[in-house]
N, C-alpha and C positions, 0 to 999 in steps of 0.2 A: 503493500500499499503505500502508495507516495504522497505527499504534503507538499502542498505549496503555500508558499508563502507572499500574497499579492500588496504592496506597499506604492504611493502615489512619490515616488522620490521628490527632494527640493529641486524646481529647475533653475539649475546655478547660472546655464548661458542667461536666463531673462533677468535673473537678480544681478547679473554682473552688468548689464550692456545700460540698466536703468541706475545703477548706482555708475555708473560711469554718467550718465545722463545729468545726471543730479550735482556728482563734482563738475562735470562741464560748465553747467549752467552755474555755478557757487562760485568757481575758478577765472572763468574767463578773464572778469575785468580786470583780476590783477595780473592778466598781459598785456590788455587792452584798459589802460587807467586815465586816459586823457578825457573830459567831458564832450566830446564831439565822439568818442568812439564809445561809452557808456551809452548815449543816445540811440546809437545805431543798434547795441544789442539790445536795447530798450525795445524799438523797434521791431527787432527782428522776432523777440519774442512774442512780440504784436501779434506778427505777421504769423506766425508757426502756429497759433490759436483758429485763425480766420480761415487759412490754407488748409487744416486739419477739419475744422468744424465745415467748410466748403466739400472735401472729400466725404463726407459723411452722404453728400446729398452725389456728386458725381462718382467717383470712386465704388461706395457703398450700395449705393443704390441708381448705379445709372439714368440717376435724375440732372440733367443740363439746364443747369441754371444759370439765366444773366441777368438777376439781381439777387444778390446774394449781399450786396453791398449796403442792403434794406434794413438788412437786422444787425450788421456791424455799426452802419452809420445810426440809427433809430435811436440801438442801445448806447453809442457814444454820445446824443443828444439828451436821453434821460437821464445816462449819468453824468452829465455836465450843468444838467440842473437840480439834480439832485445835490452835487457839489458846492452851487450856490445856496442850495438850504443848507446844508450844515454850516457855511461861514452866516447866512442871517441867525443861524439857530434855532430854526424851525423841523431840523429832522437829527435828533439825538442818534446818528451811528457813529462811528467812526469811518475815515476817510478811506480805511483800507478796506472796505466794503462796499464801496462805489463802484467794484466792477462787477462786485454780485448784485447791485441795482442795476446794472447794464445789463448784464445776463438774463435776469429777469425781465427785463424788459424785451428785450430780441423773444426770449421762448412767448410772450405776449402777444407781440405782433408777427409771430411765427405762425400762435395759435390763429389767429383771425385771418391772415392772408394764407397759411396752407391751407386752410381747408376750402378755400378755391382753386387753387396753383394745385393742390396733390390731386384734384379729383380728374385731371387728366397724365395722362403719359408721354414720352417720347419728345414729338415735335410739337405736339399742342402745350407740354408743361414748358416748355421752354419758351414759346412763344410768349404763354401767359404772364412770366418772369419777368419778360424785358418788358413788357408795356406795365406792369406793376411796378417796377425801379423808375422807368418813367415818368410813372403818373405820381409817386413819392418827389420826383427829384424834382417836379414843378410843382407839386404841395411846398416845399421848403422855399421858396420864391414868394408862393404866394401867403404863405401863414407866419410873418412876422414875429408873431409873438411871442412863437414855437421854437421856430429854426431861426431866427437874430436876422432874416434878412441876408443880402450878400456879407454882412459884417461877419455871419455866424455868432456863436454864443462863447463867450471868454469866461475862466473861473480861474480860484485861486485853490491852488491843493496846500498853502501851506497855511493850514486852517485848524481849529480844536486846539484842544490840550493835547502836546507831544505826549506819547507813550514810550518811556525808556530813552527818550531822546530823537525819537523817531518824527521829524516834524515834516517829509519828504519836499525839504524843501532841495537840495543835493541830490544829483541826478544817480547817484550811486543807490541814494535807499528808494527811488523811484524803479530803479534796475530790480535789485530785488522781492519788492513786491511782483514785479512783472516775471522775475523767475519761479517765484512760488507759485504763483497763479499756471504761468506755463507746464511746470511740472505737475501741477495737479490736473491743467484741463486734458496734458496732453496722456497723463496714464487714466484717466477717466474713458478717453474718447478710446484708447483702444481697450478699458474693459469692455467698451461697449461693445466693440467688433467677438469677441467672445463670446457675449450674451445669444441665448434663444432668437430674440429679435434681430440681433445683426445678423446672424446666419442667415437667416428667414427675410432680411434685405439685400442680402447677397442673392437668396434665389428668388428673389420679385426682380431683380437686375437682369439673372440669368433666365430665367424661364418662367414668367408671370403665369402662362396659361395654364403651367401645372402646379403652381401656388394654391390658384385660384381654384384646379381638380380638386384637392385636398383639403379644401374646405379654410383657406385663409383668405381672409380681406385683404388685398394687395395695394388699397386705398388707404385702409387705416394704417396699414406698416409704412407706405411713403409719410405716411399724416405724422404719424408719431417720430420717425428717422425726421422729418422735417422739424418739428419744434425740438429735439433735441438738438440739431443743429443749431436752428436760431437762439438757444440758451448759451452754447459756447461764441456765437458769434457777437451776440453779444456784449460776454465778458471781455472780448476782444476789444469792442468798442469803447467798453467802460475803463479801460488798461491806456487806449489810446487819448481819451477824454484826460487822462490824471497825467499821461506825460507828455502833453502839448497844453495843456491846459485852452485848450479853443476848438472849438467844433465847427467847423462850414458845410456849405451845401455841397462840396463836395467829397463827402464823406458817402454821399449818399447816391452818387453821380457815376452812369452806365462805365466809364472808364473803372475806374474803383473794383466794379463787379467784373470786368475782363480782364483789370490783373489777376483776380484772384483766381481764374480760370486758365487761363495762359502759362501762371505759374504751378499753379498743381498741376496742370498737365505735363510741361517741364520735369518739373519736380520725377512725377508717376503717379499715378493717380490709383494706378492697380497693385503699390504697395502701401504698409501703413505708414513708411517715415518718407517716402518721395514727395509730399507735399510739405513735410518739414525742410527740404535741399529746396523746395521752392520756396520757399517763404525766407528763405535765407538768399536766395539771387534775386528775390522782387526787392529785397530792401538794398543789396549792394547795387542793383542796375538802378533803382528812385533814386539814392539817393549821391552813388558815388560814381558810378557808370554814366550817368546825364551830366556829371562836371567837366568829365573828360572830352564829349563831345557833340554838339549839337544833332547829331544825326543818330544818335541812338536808338532812337525808334525804331528807325529802318534797320540795324544792328538789331534788334530784337526781333525786328518778323522776321527777318532773314535767321535765324536761328529757329525762332519757332517754325518756322514753313520744313526745314531740313530736318529737325526733331520730328516731324509728323511724317515727312517721308521715307525717313531712315531708321530714326526710333519712336514708335509710336505710342509702344512704353515709359519715356521718358528718361531721365536718368537713373531711377533706379532701377530698374531694369537693365542696361547695361553692366551696372555694379553688380546684381542677381545673376546675370549670364555669367560674368569673368568668374567669380563667386564658384559657382557650378566648375567651369575648368579648373581651377586651383584644387578642390575636393579632389579631382581627377586625374589631377598632377600634369593637365595637360597648357596652363595657363605661362611659363617660360618658352615656348614654345612661337609665343605670337608676339613676343617682347620687341622683338627687331618688327615686325608689321605693325604694331601700335607706335612705335619710335618712327615708322617712314611717313605712316599717316598722319602724326602730327607734326611733323617737319612739312609736309608738301602742302598741309592744310593751312599750317603758318603762312608758308609762301601766297597760297591764293588770299588769304586776309589780306597780307601786307598787299597786296596788287591793287584788289579791289577794294580796301580801303582807302588807299591813296587818292583814286578814282571821286570814289563819294566824297570826303571830305574838298575834293577840289569843286564838283557839284555845287557844293553848298558853299563851302566860300566863294563862288561867281556868283551864287542867290542870296546872300546873308550879310559877305560883308566886304564887298567887290570895292564901297568905298573906300578900304583900309590899304589899296592896291593888291594887286595881283597873286603877292606869292606868302606861301603860310608853310608853316613848319609841319611836318609827320613825320613822330617817330625820328625827331633830331636830324631830320631833310630837309632841305627847300626845295619847295615844290612850285611851280611855275602855270595858277590855273589857265592862264593862254598860251602856254608856251607849250609846241608841240613832241618836243622831248619830255615833258613829263608827263603825259597824256601816253604815247609812245611805248615810256621805258615802265609804267605803269601797268599797262595793255600784257606788253612783254611777258614781266615779272607774272602776273595772275594766269596769263595762259600756259606761261612753261609748268605751275604750280601744277592747274591742271591736270595737264597731260601726265606730270609725273605721279600726281592723286590718284589718277586711272588706272596707272599701270599699279601702284602699291594696292589700290583697293580690288583689282583681279586677282591677283596673287594670293590676298588675303581670305578675296573670297574661297579661292581652292581651300585655303590652309584651316579654314574654319570648318567647312565641308568633310575634309578630310577627322578633322578632330572630334566634330559628331558624332560619324561613324563609328569610330575606337571609342567612344562614352557610350552610344549602345549596346556595344560589342561586350564591352566593360557590366554594364547593370546585365545584360542575361548572363553572362558569366557569374554573376554573383549571384542571381536569382536560383541560376543552375545549382551554386552548391548549397 
């Protein structure tokens, strides 16, 4: 007679990842300690919550929303009004609870609007969210009593009685408040993906007809997920209100909703950590990259185009595919191909970037002369040599990139075949 002892061991890997995430949130201000860096880090935490809340709709539920900024923005408006009420003494709550007020507001508006939007799915759902977003944005200019008109609503986070010396005046204190909310929100949203409701939401995304056949109400599942996403979106908006101390109509605009969609997709909507990557990239693009060049939106659009064409799973999918190669010991065979692809792509970008910068210089800065600096080189936007040289560099890079790409495709296919053989061999054992 055999006895079997079953137990559920501690998931060491998961505990390690979450511990590293907490250490990263707590320790990164020691590496980047300037006020500007701390503000950027706070914005990254806010963006992480917003993109992950959006991914509950897009990645987990397959609901393409064009109006997610409605819930982050309205949460921010209610939060800034709550902050002003704390300043007036009419709302007896600590400043650290203001993001929760934004979360409750976002959830409340999601309860209201979601009842209408989630009654349909697919393209109809997307169009309804787009119309609703435009409606809220137009209302932000029509109701100045709540939205503050074009000037927005401002507040002062340094209010109330300090707790243990915490006044939220220094940016570092705001960052650590954001870090705590970020960690708790990310953990809660990850836990949601492991619940029966989260699993059923995935089923609604993949096969709604079968979900209806086994007796579940797909509209109710989508609606519940929509409300949960609205809650976390509102928390993000509340943190944004505390960080900037002003909320304007831009926070409910279509551009903000589009940014959530674009960067969640770039990060990888099919993986939980994908939107985190996308959120970090979003802040870097809007805060840093936009200062480097006036053509940053064009570059961003081109990156999005190539990601859709060649890596529709986002950056997270590329990471996971290469982790799979590493698990089977094949990653080292591709390092030369990756290096060649990266260098040739860089050559293409240098040539194309030079031409783009010359076009923008002619359109926007022609009064300053026709010469401009690009990567340390002096270009003449009216000179034939500059245009010919840039085109030659780009076309040369394209030719070399195509040669490297074809070799990479051959090596990739061979490695995938070897991996499949190895999997079958292990299964046979």
